[in-house]
mmCIF file of the protein (N, C-alpha, C, O) and its ligand, coordinates in Angstrom:
data_MODEL
# 
_entry.id   MODEL 
# 
loop_
_entity.id 
_entity.type 
_entity.pdbx_number_of_molecules 
1 polymer     1 
2 non-polymer 1 
# 
_entity_poly.entity_id                      1 
_entity_poly.type                           'polypeptide(L)' 
_entity_poly.nstd_linkage                   no 
_entity_poly.nstd_monomer                   no 
_entity_poly.pdbx_seq_one_letter_code       MKLKIKRLCGLKKTALKDNLVEVQRFVSNPRYICCKCARVANDGSKLCKPEKMCS 
_entity_poly.pdbx_seq_one_letter_code_can   MKLKIKRLCGLKKTALKDNLVEVQRFVSNPRYICCKCARVANDGSKLCKPEKMCS 
_entity_poly.pdbx_strand_id                 A 
# 
loop_
_entity_poly_seq.entity_id 
_entity_poly_seq.num 
_entity_poly_seq.mon_id 
_entity_poly_seq.hetero 
1 1  MET n 
1 2  LYS n 
1 3  LEU n 
1 4  LYS n 
1 5  ILE n 
1 6  LYS n 
1 7  ARG n 
1 8  LEU n 
1 9  CYS n 
1 10 GLY n 
1 11 LEU n 
1 12 LYS n 
1 13 LYS n 
1 14 THR n 
1 15 ALA n 
1 16 LEU n 
1 17 LYS n 
1 18 ASP n 
1 19 ASN n 
1 20 LEU n 
1 21 VAL n 
1 22 GLU n 
1 23 VAL n 
1 24 GLN n 
1 25 ARG n 
1 26 PHE n 
1 27 VAL n 
1 28 SER n 
1 29 ASN n 
1 30 PRO n 
1 31 ARG n 
1 32 TYR n 
1 33 ILE n 
1 34 CYS n 
1 35 CYS n 
1 36 LYS n 
1 37 CYS n 
1 38 ALA n 
1 39 ARG n 
1 40 VAL n 
1 41 ALA n 
1 42 ASN n 
1 43 ASP n 
1 44 GLY n 
1 45 SER n 
1 46 LYS n 
1 47 LEU n 
1 48 CYS n 
1 49 LYS n 
1 50 PRO n 
1 51 GLU n 
1 52 LYS n 
1 53 MET n 
1 54 CYS n 
1 55 SER n 
# 
loop_
_struct_asym.id 
_struct_asym.entity_id 
A 1 
B 2 
# 
loop_
_chem_comp.id 
_chem_comp.type 
_chem_comp.mon_nstd_flag 
ALA 'L-peptide linking' y 
ARG 'L-peptide linking' y 
ASN 'L-peptide linking' y 
ASP 'L-peptide linking' y 
CYS 'L-peptide linking' y 
GLN 'L-peptide linking' y 
GLU 'L-peptide linking' y 
GLY 'peptide linking'   y 
ILE 'L-peptide linking' y 
LEU 'L-peptide linking' y 
LYS 'L-peptide linking' y 
MET 'L-peptide linking' y 
PHE 'L-peptide linking' y 
PRO 'L-peptide linking' y 
SER 'L-peptide linking' y 
THR 'L-peptide linking' y 
TYR 'L-peptide linking' y 
VAL 'L-peptide linking' y 
ZN  non-polymer         . 
# 
_pdbx_entity_nonpoly.entity_id   2 
_pdbx_entity_nonpoly.name        ? 
_pdbx_entity_nonpoly.comp_id     ZN 
# 
_pdbx_nonpoly_scheme.asym_id         B 
_pdbx_nonpoly_scheme.entity_id       2 
_pdbx_nonpoly_scheme.mon_id          ZN 
_pdbx_nonpoly_scheme.ndb_seq_num     1 
_pdbx_nonpoly_scheme.pdb_seq_num     101 
_pdbx_nonpoly_scheme.auth_seq_num    101 
_pdbx_nonpoly_scheme.pdb_mon_id      ZN 
_pdbx_nonpoly_scheme.auth_mon_id     ZN 
_pdbx_nonpoly_scheme.pdb_strand_id   A 
_pdbx_nonpoly_scheme.pdb_ins_code    . 
# 
loop_
_atom_site.group_PDB 
_atom_site.id 
_atom_site.type_symbol 
_atom_site.label_atom_id 
_atom_site.label_alt_id 
_atom_site.label_comp_id 
_atom_site.label_asym_id 
_atom_site.label_entity_id 
_atom_site.label_seq_id 
_atom_site.pdbx_PDB_ins_code 
_atom_site.Cartn_x 
_atom_site.Cartn_y 
_atom_site.Cartn_z 
_atom_site.occupancy 
_atom_site.B_iso_or_equiv 
_atom_site.pdbx_formal_charge 
_atom_site.auth_seq_id 
_atom_site.auth_comp_id 
_atom_site.auth_asym_id 
_atom_site.auth_atom_id 
_atom_site.pdbx_PDB_model_num 
ATOM   1   N  N  . MET A 1 1  ? 133.679 105.060 146.309 1.00 0.00 ? 1   MET A N  1 
ATOM   2   C  CA . MET A 1 1  ? 134.076 105.069 147.730 1.00 0.00 ? 1   MET A CA 1 
ATOM   3   C  C  . MET A 1 1  ? 134.573 103.690 148.141 1.00 0.00 ? 1   MET A C  1 
ATOM   4   O  O  . MET A 1 1  ? 134.035 102.664 147.727 1.00 0.00 ? 1   MET A O  1 
ATOM   5   N  N  . LYS A 1 2  ? 135.614 103.697 148.967 1.00 0.00 ? 2   LYS A N  1 
ATOM   6   C  CA . LYS A 1 2  ? 136.180 102.428 149.410 1.00 0.00 ? 2   LYS A CA 1 
ATOM   7   C  C  . LYS A 1 2  ? 135.339 101.839 150.526 1.00 0.00 ? 2   LYS A C  1 
ATOM   8   O  O  . LYS A 1 2  ? 134.875 102.546 151.420 1.00 0.00 ? 2   LYS A O  1 
ATOM   9   N  N  . LEU A 1 3  ? 135.155 100.540 150.457 1.00 0.00 ? 3   LEU A N  1 
ATOM   10  C  CA . LEU A 1 3  ? 134.329 99.860  151.452 1.00 0.00 ? 3   LEU A CA 1 
ATOM   11  C  C  . LEU A 1 3  ? 135.144 99.612  152.718 1.00 0.00 ? 3   LEU A C  1 
ATOM   12  O  O  . LEU A 1 3  ? 136.190 98.964  152.695 1.00 0.00 ? 3   LEU A O  1 
ATOM   13  N  N  . LYS A 1 4  ? 134.628 100.150 153.822 1.00 0.00 ? 4   LYS A N  1 
ATOM   14  C  CA . LYS A 1 4  ? 135.354 100.010 155.081 1.00 0.00 ? 4   LYS A CA 1 
ATOM   15  C  C  . LYS A 1 4  ? 134.613 99.144  156.085 1.00 0.00 ? 4   LYS A C  1 
ATOM   16  O  O  . LYS A 1 4  ? 135.189 98.674  157.066 1.00 0.00 ? 4   LYS A O  1 
ATOM   17  N  N  . ILE A 1 5  ? 133.335 98.940  155.828 1.00 0.00 ? 5   ILE A N  1 
ATOM   18  C  CA . ILE A 1 5  ? 132.511 98.253  156.814 1.00 0.00 ? 5   ILE A CA 1 
ATOM   19  C  C  . ILE A 1 5  ? 132.642 96.735  156.704 1.00 0.00 ? 5   ILE A C  1 
ATOM   20  O  O  . ILE A 1 5  ? 132.445 96.155  155.637 1.00 0.00 ? 5   ILE A O  1 
ATOM   21  N  N  . LYS A 1 6  ? 132.976 96.113  157.820 1.00 0.00 ? 6   LYS A N  1 
ATOM   22  C  CA . LYS A 1 6  ? 133.038 94.649  157.837 1.00 0.00 ? 6   LYS A CA 1 
ATOM   23  C  C  . LYS A 1 6  ? 131.723 94.091  158.356 1.00 0.00 ? 6   LYS A C  1 
ATOM   24  O  O  . LYS A 1 6  ? 131.184 93.126  157.814 1.00 0.00 ? 6   LYS A O  1 
ATOM   25  N  N  . ARG A 1 7  ? 131.211 94.719  159.425 1.00 0.00 ? 7   ARG A N  1 
ATOM   26  C  CA . ARG A 1 7  ? 129.958 94.268  160.012 1.00 0.00 ? 7   ARG A CA 1 
ATOM   27  C  C  . ARG A 1 7  ? 129.045 95.437  160.321 1.00 0.00 ? 7   ARG A C  1 
ATOM   28  O  O  . ARG A 1 7  ? 129.494 96.538  160.641 1.00 0.00 ? 7   ARG A O  1 
ATOM   29  N  N  . LEU A 1 8  ? 127.779 95.175  160.219 1.00 0.00 ? 8   LEU A N  1 
ATOM   30  C  CA . LEU A 1 8  ? 126.813 96.204  160.584 1.00 0.00 ? 8   LEU A CA 1 
ATOM   31  C  C  . LEU A 1 8  ? 126.691 96.294  162.092 1.00 0.00 ? 8   LEU A C  1 
ATOM   32  O  O  . LEU A 1 8  ? 126.373 97.355  162.631 1.00 0.00 ? 8   LEU A O  1 
ATOM   33  N  N  . CYS A 1 9  ? 126.943 95.179  162.783 1.00 0.00 ? 9   CYS A N  1 
ATOM   34  C  CA . CYS A 1 9  ? 126.852 95.141  164.231 1.00 0.00 ? 9   CYS A CA 1 
ATOM   35  C  C  . CYS A 1 9  ? 127.953 95.996  164.848 1.00 0.00 ? 9   CYS A C  1 
ATOM   36  O  O  . CYS A 1 9  ? 129.108 95.938  164.427 1.00 0.00 ? 9   CYS A O  1 
ATOM   37  N  N  . GLY A 1 10 ? 127.594 96.769  165.823 1.00 0.00 ? 10  GLY A N  1 
ATOM   38  C  CA . GLY A 1 10 ? 128.571 97.581  166.521 1.00 0.00 ? 10  GLY A CA 1 
ATOM   39  C  C  . GLY A 1 10 ? 129.135 98.716  165.686 1.00 0.00 ? 10  GLY A C  1 
ATOM   40  O  O  . GLY A 1 10 ? 130.200 99.252  165.990 1.00 0.00 ? 10  GLY A O  1 
ATOM   41  N  N  . LEU A 1 11 ? 128.419 99.077  164.637 1.00 0.00 ? 11  LEU A N  1 
ATOM   42  C  CA . LEU A 1 11 ? 128.873 100.144 163.765 1.00 0.00 ? 11  LEU A CA 1 
ATOM   43  C  C  . LEU A 1 11 ? 128.788 101.490 164.490 1.00 0.00 ? 11  LEU A C  1 
ATOM   44  O  O  . LEU A 1 11 ? 127.778 101.812 165.116 1.00 0.00 ? 11  LEU A O  1 
ATOM   45  N  N  . LYS A 1 12 ? 129.855 102.255 164.392 1.00 0.00 ? 12  LYS A N  1 
ATOM   46  C  CA . LYS A 1 12 ? 129.854 103.562 165.043 1.00 0.00 ? 12  LYS A CA 1 
ATOM   47  C  C  . LYS A 1 12 ? 129.021 104.544 164.235 1.00 0.00 ? 12  LYS A C  1 
ATOM   48  O  O  . LYS A 1 12 ? 128.873 104.418 163.020 1.00 0.00 ? 12  LYS A O  1 
ATOM   49  N  N  . LYS A 1 13 ? 128.489 105.515 164.941 1.00 0.00 ? 13  LYS A N  1 
ATOM   50  C  CA . LYS A 1 13 ? 127.617 106.488 164.298 1.00 0.00 ? 13  LYS A CA 1 
ATOM   51  C  C  . LYS A 1 13 ? 128.329 107.189 163.142 1.00 0.00 ? 13  LYS A C  1 
ATOM   52  O  O  . LYS A 1 13 ? 127.739 107.392 162.081 1.00 0.00 ? 13  LYS A O  1 
ATOM   53  N  N  . THR A 1 14 ? 129.584 107.556 163.342 1.00 0.00 ? 14  THR A N  1 
ATOM   54  C  CA . THR A 1 14 ? 130.338 108.250 162.293 1.00 0.00 ? 14  THR A CA 1 
ATOM   55  C  C  . THR A 1 14 ? 130.577 107.337 161.102 1.00 0.00 ? 14  THR A C  1 
ATOM   56  O  O  . THR A 1 14 ? 130.499 107.775 159.954 1.00 0.00 ? 14  THR A O  1 
ATOM   57  N  N  . ALA A 1 15 ? 130.871 106.064 161.372 1.00 0.00 ? 15  ALA A N  1 
ATOM   58  C  CA . ALA A 1 15 ? 131.104 105.104 160.298 1.00 0.00 ? 15  ALA A CA 1 
ATOM   59  C  C  . ALA A 1 15 ? 129.823 104.890 159.497 1.00 0.00 ? 15  ALA A C  1 
ATOM   60  O  O  . ALA A 1 15 ? 129.857 104.737 158.276 1.00 0.00 ? 15  ALA A O  1 
ATOM   61  N  N  . LEU A 1 16 ? 128.715 104.882 160.193 1.00 0.00 ? 16  LEU A N  1 
ATOM   62  C  CA . LEU A 1 16 ? 127.428 104.714 159.516 1.00 0.00 ? 16  LEU A CA 1 
ATOM   63  C  C  . LEU A 1 16 ? 127.164 105.894 158.587 1.00 0.00 ? 16  LEU A C  1 
ATOM   64  O  O  . LEU A 1 16 ? 126.753 105.720 157.440 1.00 0.00 ? 16  LEU A O  1 
ATOM   65  N  N  . LYS A 1 17 ? 127.405 107.081 159.095 1.00 0.00 ? 17  LYS A N  1 
ATOM   66  C  CA . LYS A 1 17 ? 127.148 108.299 158.306 1.00 0.00 ? 17  LYS A CA 1 
ATOM   67  C  C  . LYS A 1 17 ? 128.053 108.340 157.079 1.00 0.00 ? 17  LYS A C  1 
ATOM   68  O  O  . LYS A 1 17 ? 127.620 108.720 155.991 1.00 0.00 ? 17  LYS A O  1 
ATOM   69  N  N  . ASP A 1 18 ? 129.301 107.949 157.259 1.00 0.00 ? 18  ASP A N  1 
ATOM   70  C  CA . ASP A 1 18 ? 130.266 107.991 156.153 1.00 0.00 ? 18  ASP A CA 1 
ATOM   71  C  C  . ASP A 1 18 ? 129.961 106.951 155.086 1.00 0.00 ? 18  ASP A C  1 
ATOM   72  O  O  . ASP A 1 18 ? 130.352 107.112 153.930 1.00 0.00 ? 18  ASP A O  1 
ATOM   73  N  N  . ASN A 1 19 ? 129.263 105.882 155.467 1.00 0.00 ? 19  ASN A N  1 
ATOM   74  C  CA . ASN A 1 19 ? 129.030 104.773 154.533 1.00 0.00 ? 19  ASN A CA 1 
ATOM   75  C  C  . ASN A 1 19 ? 127.550 104.471 154.351 1.00 0.00 ? 19  ASN A C  1 
ATOM   76  O  O  . ASN A 1 19 ? 127.160 103.330 154.102 1.00 0.00 ? 19  ASN A O  1 
ATOM   77  N  N  . LEU A 1 20 ? 126.743 105.501 154.478 1.00 0.00 ? 20  LEU A N  1 
ATOM   78  C  CA . LEU A 1 20 ? 125.298 105.304 154.480 1.00 0.00 ? 20  LEU A CA 1 
ATOM   79  C  C  . LEU A 1 20 ? 124.787 104.619 153.213 1.00 0.00 ? 20  LEU A C  1 
ATOM   80  O  O  . LEU A 1 20 ? 123.888 103.780 153.277 1.00 0.00 ? 20  LEU A O  1 
ATOM   81  N  N  . VAL A 1 21 ? 125.353 104.974 152.071 1.00 0.00 ? 21  VAL A N  1 
ATOM   82  C  CA . VAL A 1 21 ? 124.909 104.372 150.815 1.00 0.00 ? 21  VAL A CA 1 
ATOM   83  C  C  . VAL A 1 21 ? 125.240 102.881 150.796 1.00 0.00 ? 21  VAL A C  1 
ATOM   84  O  O  . VAL A 1 21 ? 124.425 102.047 150.402 1.00 0.00 ? 21  VAL A O  1 
ATOM   85  N  N  . GLU A 1 22 ? 126.467 102.571 151.238 1.00 0.00 ? 22  GLU A N  1 
ATOM   86  C  CA . GLU A 1 22 ? 126.905 101.181 151.279 1.00 0.00 ? 22  GLU A CA 1 
ATOM   87  C  C  . GLU A 1 22 ? 126.038 100.378 152.256 1.00 0.00 ? 22  GLU A C  1 
ATOM   88  O  O  . GLU A 1 22 ? 125.626 99.257  151.957 1.00 0.00 ? 22  GLU A O  1 
ATOM   89  N  N  . VAL A 1 23 ? 125.773 100.955 153.404 1.00 0.00 ? 23  VAL A N  1 
ATOM   90  C  CA . VAL A 1 23 ? 124.968 100.276 154.416 1.00 0.00 ? 23  VAL A CA 1 
ATOM   91  C  C  . VAL A 1 23 ? 123.573 99.975  153.886 1.00 0.00 ? 23  VAL A C  1 
ATOM   92  O  O  . VAL A 1 23 ? 123.022 98.904  154.141 1.00 0.00 ? 23  VAL A O  1 
ATOM   93  N  N  . GLN A 1 24 ? 123.013 100.914 153.157 1.00 0.00 ? 24  GLN A N  1 
ATOM   94  C  CA . GLN A 1 24 ? 121.672 100.699 152.610 1.00 0.00 ? 24  GLN A CA 1 
ATOM   95  C  C  . GLN A 1 24 ? 121.666 99.543  151.622 1.00 0.00 ? 24  GLN A C  1 
ATOM   96  O  O  . GLN A 1 24 ? 120.678 98.821  151.494 1.00 0.00 ? 24  GLN A O  1 
ATOM   97  N  N  . ARG A 1 25 ? 122.779 99.381  150.930 1.00 0.00 ? 25  ARG A N  1 
ATOM   98  C  CA . ARG A 1 25 ? 122.891 98.268  149.992 1.00 0.00 ? 25  ARG A CA 1 
ATOM   99  C  C  . ARG A 1 25 ? 122.911 96.933  150.750 1.00 0.00 ? 25  ARG A C  1 
ATOM   100 O  O  . ARG A 1 25 ? 122.381 95.930  150.271 1.00 0.00 ? 25  ARG A O  1 
ATOM   101 N  N  . PHE A 1 26 ? 123.526 96.935  151.933 1.00 0.00 ? 26  PHE A N  1 
ATOM   102 C  CA . PHE A 1 26 ? 123.629 95.709  152.733 1.00 0.00 ? 26  PHE A CA 1 
ATOM   103 C  C  . PHE A 1 26 ? 122.287 95.274  153.294 1.00 0.00 ? 26  PHE A C  1 
ATOM   104 O  O  . PHE A 1 26 ? 122.064 94.086  153.528 1.00 0.00 ? 26  PHE A O  1 
ATOM   105 N  N  . VAL A 1 27 ? 121.391 96.232  153.511 1.00 0.00 ? 27  VAL A N  1 
ATOM   106 C  CA . VAL A 1 27 ? 120.141 95.914  154.200 1.00 0.00 ? 27  VAL A CA 1 
ATOM   107 C  C  . VAL A 1 27 ? 118.905 96.001  153.301 1.00 0.00 ? 27  VAL A C  1 
ATOM   108 O  O  . VAL A 1 27 ? 117.776 95.853  153.768 1.00 0.00 ? 27  VAL A O  1 
ATOM   109 N  N  . SER A 1 28 ? 119.131 96.242  152.008 1.00 0.00 ? 28  SER A N  1 
ATOM   110 C  CA . SER A 1 28 ? 118.004 96.488  151.104 1.00 0.00 ? 28  SER A CA 1 
ATOM   111 C  C  . SER A 1 28 ? 117.107 95.264  150.914 1.00 0.00 ? 28  SER A C  1 
ATOM   112 O  O  . SER A 1 28 ? 115.905 95.393  150.682 1.00 0.00 ? 28  SER A O  1 
ATOM   113 N  N  . ASN A 1 29 ? 117.704 94.082  151.015 1.00 0.00 ? 29  ASN A N  1 
ATOM   114 C  CA . ASN A 1 29 ? 116.938 92.857  150.813 1.00 0.00 ? 29  ASN A CA 1 
ATOM   115 C  C  . ASN A 1 29 ? 117.331 91.842  151.883 1.00 0.00 ? 29  ASN A C  1 
ATOM   116 O  O  . ASN A 1 29 ? 117.941 90.816  151.580 1.00 0.00 ? 29  ASN A O  1 
ATOM   117 N  N  . PRO A 1 30 ? 116.979 92.131  153.127 1.00 0.00 ? 30  PRO A N  1 
ATOM   118 C  CA . PRO A 1 30 ? 117.510 91.359  154.263 1.00 0.00 ? 30  PRO A CA 1 
ATOM   119 C  C  . PRO A 1 30 ? 117.056 89.909  154.286 1.00 0.00 ? 30  PRO A C  1 
ATOM   120 O  O  . PRO A 1 30 ? 115.873 89.606  154.133 1.00 0.00 ? 30  PRO A O  1 
ATOM   121 N  N  . ARG A 1 31 ? 118.023 89.021  154.483 1.00 0.00 ? 31  ARG A N  1 
ATOM   122 C  CA . ARG A 1 31 ? 117.714 87.595  154.604 1.00 0.00 ? 31  ARG A CA 1 
ATOM   123 C  C  . ARG A 1 31 ? 118.223 87.048  155.928 1.00 0.00 ? 31  ARG A C  1 
ATOM   124 O  O  . ARG A 1 31 ? 117.916 85.916  156.303 1.00 0.00 ? 31  ARG A O  1 
ATOM   125 N  N  . TYR A 1 32 ? 119.001 87.858  156.629 1.00 0.00 ? 32  TYR A N  1 
ATOM   126 C  CA . TYR A 1 32 ? 119.552 87.432  157.917 1.00 0.00 ? 32  TYR A CA 1 
ATOM   127 C  C  . TYR A 1 32 ? 119.257 88.469  158.984 1.00 0.00 ? 32  TYR A C  1 
ATOM   128 O  O  . TYR A 1 32 ? 119.217 89.670  158.717 1.00 0.00 ? 32  TYR A O  1 
ATOM   129 N  N  . ILE A 1 33 ? 119.050 87.980  160.197 1.00 0.00 ? 33  ILE A N  1 
ATOM   130 C  CA . ILE A 1 33 ? 118.851 88.884  161.320 1.00 0.00 ? 33  ILE A CA 1 
ATOM   131 C  C  . ILE A 1 33 ? 119.848 88.528  162.410 1.00 0.00 ? 33  ILE A C  1 
ATOM   132 O  O  . ILE A 1 33 ? 120.154 87.354  162.617 1.00 0.00 ? 33  ILE A O  1 
ATOM   133 N  N  . CYS A 1 34 ? 120.350 89.531  163.101 1.00 0.00 ? 34  CYS A N  1 
ATOM   134 C  CA . CYS A 1 34 ? 121.299 89.272  164.184 1.00 0.00 ? 34  CYS A CA 1 
ATOM   135 C  C  . CYS A 1 34 ? 120.524 89.006  165.466 1.00 0.00 ? 34  CYS A C  1 
ATOM   136 O  O  . CYS A 1 34 ? 119.684 89.805  165.877 1.00 0.00 ? 34  CYS A O  1 
ATOM   137 N  N  . CYS A 1 35 ? 120.816 87.879  166.085 1.00 0.00 ? 35  CYS A N  1 
ATOM   138 C  CA . CYS A 1 35 ? 120.097 87.489  167.292 1.00 0.00 ? 35  CYS A CA 1 
ATOM   139 C  C  . CYS A 1 35 ? 120.513 88.327  168.495 1.00 0.00 ? 35  CYS A C  1 
ATOM   140 O  O  . CYS A 1 35 ? 119.838 88.324  169.524 1.00 0.00 ? 35  CYS A O  1 
ATOM   141 N  N  . LYS A 1 36 ? 121.607 89.031  168.363 1.00 0.00 ? 36  LYS A N  1 
ATOM   142 C  CA . LYS A 1 36 ? 122.108 89.815  169.483 1.00 0.00 ? 36  LYS A CA 1 
ATOM   143 C  C  . LYS A 1 36 ? 121.697 91.284  169.359 1.00 0.00 ? 36  LYS A C  1 
ATOM   144 O  O  . LYS A 1 36 ? 121.309 91.914  170.343 1.00 0.00 ? 36  LYS A O  1 
ATOM   145 N  N  . CYS A 1 37 ? 121.784 91.816  168.153 1.00 0.00 ? 37  CYS A N  1 
ATOM   146 C  CA . CYS A 1 37 ? 121.580 93.255  167.960 1.00 0.00 ? 37  CYS A CA 1 
ATOM   147 C  C  . CYS A 1 37 ? 120.293 93.591  167.214 1.00 0.00 ? 37  CYS A C  1 
ATOM   148 O  O  . CYS A 1 37 ? 119.920 94.760  167.119 1.00 0.00 ? 37  CYS A O  1 
ATOM   149 N  N  . ALA A 1 38 ? 119.615 92.582  166.688 1.00 0.00 ? 38  ALA A N  1 
ATOM   150 C  CA . ALA A 1 38 ? 118.379 92.789  165.922 1.00 0.00 ? 38  ALA A CA 1 
ATOM   151 C  C  . ALA A 1 38 ? 118.615 93.580  164.649 1.00 0.00 ? 38  ALA A C  1 
ATOM   152 O  O  . ALA A 1 38 ? 117.679 94.181  164.121 1.00 0.00 ? 38  ALA A O  1 
ATOM   153 N  N  . ARG A 1 39 ? 119.825 93.596  164.149 1.00 0.00 ? 39  ARG A N  1 
ATOM   154 C  CA . ARG A 1 39 ? 120.085 94.215  162.855 1.00 0.00 ? 39  ARG A CA 1 
ATOM   155 C  C  . ARG A 1 39 ? 119.820 93.198  161.755 1.00 0.00 ? 39  ARG A C  1 
ATOM   156 O  O  . ARG A 1 39 ? 119.864 91.990  161.990 1.00 0.00 ? 39  ARG A O  1 
ATOM   157 N  N  . VAL A 1 40 ? 119.546 93.689  160.560 1.00 0.00 ? 40  VAL A N  1 
ATOM   158 C  CA . VAL A 1 40 ? 119.309 92.788  159.438 1.00 0.00 ? 40  VAL A CA 1 
ATOM   159 C  C  . VAL A 1 40 ? 120.294 93.085  158.316 1.00 0.00 ? 40  VAL A C  1 
ATOM   160 O  O  . VAL A 1 40 ? 120.820 94.192  158.200 1.00 0.00 ? 40  VAL A O  1 
ATOM   161 N  N  . ALA A 1 41 ? 120.534 92.048  157.479 1.00 0.00 ? 41  ALA A N  1 
ATOM   162 C  CA . ALA A 1 41 ? 121.470 92.214  156.374 1.00 0.00 ? 41  ALA A CA 1 
ATOM   163 C  C  . ALA A 1 41 ? 121.159 91.204  155.277 1.00 0.00 ? 41  ALA A C  1 
ATOM   164 O  O  . ALA A 1 41 ? 120.577 90.150  155.531 1.00 0.00 ? 41  ALA A O  1 
ATOM   165 N  N  . ASN A 1 42 ? 121.558 91.545  154.053 1.00 0.00 ? 42  ASN A N  1 
ATOM   166 C  CA . ASN A 1 42 ? 121.418 90.610  152.935 1.00 0.00 ? 42  ASN A CA 1 
ATOM   167 C  C  . ASN A 1 42 ? 122.341 89.423  153.125 1.00 0.00 ? 42  ASN A C  1 
ATOM   168 O  O  . ASN A 1 42 ? 122.061 88.306  152.689 1.00 0.00 ? 42  ASN A O  1 
ATOM   169 N  N  . ASP A 1 43 ? 123.453 89.704  153.792 1.00 0.00 ? 43  ASP A N  1 
ATOM   170 C  CA . ASP A 1 43 ? 124.548 88.744  153.902 1.00 0.00 ? 43  ASP A CA 1 
ATOM   171 C  C  . ASP A 1 43 ? 124.842 88.491  155.386 1.00 0.00 ? 43  ASP A C  1 
ATOM   172 O  O  . ASP A 1 43 ? 125.103 89.433  156.134 1.00 0.00 ? 43  ASP A O  1 
ATOM   173 N  N  . GLY A 1 44 ? 124.802 87.239  155.805 1.00 0.00 ? 44  GLY A N  1 
ATOM   174 C  CA . GLY A 1 44 ? 124.994 86.894  157.201 1.00 0.00 ? 44  GLY A CA 1 
ATOM   175 C  C  . GLY A 1 44 ? 126.349 87.279  157.755 1.00 0.00 ? 44  GLY A C  1 
ATOM   176 O  O  . GLY A 1 44 ? 126.500 87.460  158.964 1.00 0.00 ? 44  GLY A O  1 
ATOM   177 N  N  . SER A 1 45 ? 127.332 87.406  156.888 1.00 0.00 ? 45  SER A N  1 
ATOM   178 C  CA . SER A 1 45 ? 128.686 87.733  157.352 1.00 0.00 ? 45  SER A CA 1 
ATOM   179 C  C  . SER A 1 45 ? 128.786 89.167  157.851 1.00 0.00 ? 45  SER A C  1 
ATOM   180 O  O  . SER A 1 45 ? 129.797 89.555  158.435 1.00 0.00 ? 45  SER A O  1 
ATOM   181 N  N  . LYS A 1 46 ? 127.746 89.950  157.624 1.00 0.00 ? 46  LYS A N  1 
ATOM   182 C  CA . LYS A 1 46 ? 127.752 91.344  158.074 1.00 0.00 ? 46  LYS A CA 1 
ATOM   183 C  C  . LYS A 1 46 ? 127.244 91.471  159.502 1.00 0.00 ? 46  LYS A C  1 
ATOM   184 O  O  . LYS A 1 46 ? 127.233 92.565  160.066 1.00 0.00 ? 46  LYS A O  1 
ATOM   185 N  N  . LEU A 1 47 ? 126.814 90.333  160.098 1.00 0.00 ? 47  LEU A N  1 
ATOM   186 C  CA . LEU A 1 47 ? 126.246 90.352  161.435 1.00 0.00 ? 47  LEU A CA 1 
ATOM   187 C  C  . LEU A 1 47 ? 127.082 89.520  162.385 1.00 0.00 ? 47  LEU A C  1 
ATOM   188 O  O  . LEU A 1 47 ? 127.783 88.604  161.955 1.00 0.00 ? 47  LEU A O  1 
ATOM   189 N  N  . CYS A 1 48 ? 127.015 89.831  163.694 1.00 0.00 ? 48  CYS A N  1 
ATOM   190 C  CA . CYS A 1 48 ? 127.845 89.107  164.659 1.00 0.00 ? 48  CYS A CA 1 
ATOM   191 C  C  . CYS A 1 48 ? 127.200 87.781  165.054 1.00 0.00 ? 48  CYS A C  1 
ATOM   192 O  O  . CYS A 1 48 ? 127.905 86.824  165.374 1.00 0.00 ? 48  CYS A O  1 
ATOM   193 N  N  . LYS A 1 49 ? 125.867 87.716  165.035 1.00 0.00 ? 49  LYS A N  1 
ATOM   194 C  CA . LYS A 1 49 ? 125.176 86.472  165.393 1.00 0.00 ? 49  LYS A CA 1 
ATOM   195 C  C  . LYS A 1 49 ? 124.056 86.229  164.394 1.00 0.00 ? 49  LYS A C  1 
ATOM   196 O  O  . LYS A 1 49 ? 122.880 86.283  164.753 1.00 0.00 ? 49  LYS A O  1 
ATOM   197 N  N  . PRO A 1 50 ? 124.413 85.961  163.139 1.00 0.00 ? 50  PRO A N  1 
ATOM   198 C  CA . PRO A 1 50 ? 123.411 85.866  162.076 1.00 0.00 ? 50  PRO A CA 1 
ATOM   199 C  C  . PRO A 1 50 ? 122.494 84.654  162.215 1.00 0.00 ? 50  PRO A C  1 
ATOM   200 O  O  . PRO A 1 50 ? 122.925 83.551  162.550 1.00 0.00 ? 50  PRO A O  1 
ATOM   201 N  N  . GLU A 1 51 ? 121.245 84.896  161.951 1.00 0.00 ? 51  GLU A N  1 
ATOM   202 C  CA . GLU A 1 51 ? 120.242 83.833  161.929 1.00 0.00 ? 51  GLU A CA 1 
ATOM   203 C  C  . GLU A 1 51 ? 119.400 84.062  160.685 1.00 0.00 ? 51  GLU A C  1 
ATOM   204 O  O  . GLU A 1 51 ? 118.968 85.183  160.417 1.00 0.00 ? 51  GLU A O  1 
ATOM   205 N  N  . LYS A 1 52 ? 119.166 82.997  159.924 1.00 0.00 ? 52  LYS A N  1 
ATOM   206 C  CA . LYS A 1 52 ? 118.373 83.153  158.710 1.00 0.00 ? 52  LYS A CA 1 
ATOM   207 C  C  . LYS A 1 52 ? 116.937 83.527  159.058 1.00 0.00 ? 52  LYS A C  1 
ATOM   208 O  O  . LYS A 1 52 ? 116.333 82.935  159.952 1.00 0.00 ? 52  LYS A O  1 
ATOM   209 N  N  . MET A 1 53 ? 116.400 84.508  158.350 1.00 0.00 ? 53  MET A N  1 
ATOM   210 C  CA . MET A 1 53 ? 115.026 84.909  158.606 1.00 0.00 ? 53  MET A CA 1 
ATOM   211 C  C  . MET A 1 53 ? 114.078 83.958  157.889 1.00 0.00 ? 53  MET A C  1 
ATOM   212 O  O  . MET A 1 53 ? 114.379 83.453  156.807 1.00 0.00 ? 53  MET A O  1 
ATOM   213 N  N  . CYS A 1 54 ? 112.927 83.726  158.514 1.00 0.00 ? 54  CYS A N  1 
ATOM   214 C  CA . CYS A 1 54 ? 111.933 82.922  157.832 1.00 0.00 ? 54  CYS A CA 1 
ATOM   215 C  C  . CYS A 1 54 ? 111.249 83.789  156.784 1.00 0.00 ? 54  CYS A C  1 
ATOM   216 O  O  . CYS A 1 54 ? 111.289 85.016  156.874 1.00 0.00 ? 54  CYS A O  1 
ATOM   217 N  N  . SER A 1 55 ? 110.650 83.189  155.836 1.00 0.00 ? 55  SER A N  1 
ATOM   218 C  CA . SER A 1 55 ? 109.965 83.837  154.697 1.00 0.00 ? 55  SER A CA 1 
ATOM   219 C  C  . SER A 1 55 ? 110.916 84.476  153.714 1.00 0.00 ? 55  SER A C  1 
ATOM   220 O  O  . SER A 1 55 ? 110.479 85.052  152.718 1.00 0.00 ? 55  SER A O  1 
HETATM 221 ZN ZN . ZN  B 2 .  ? 124.993 91.633  166.012 1.00 0.00 2 101 ZN  A ZN 1 
# 
């Protein structure tokens, strides 16, 4: 499947459903949290306001 998701923030419900496997890969080992949306991701570039998580 082609990767269409640039950011987890503001992801539409349909986009999430279509890319659920990919999204799970992005959040499986979260090291960043978005200060605006409270979403987490392995990679800070997937969030609109990434902040490194402690621990
Ligand atoms: Zn965000």
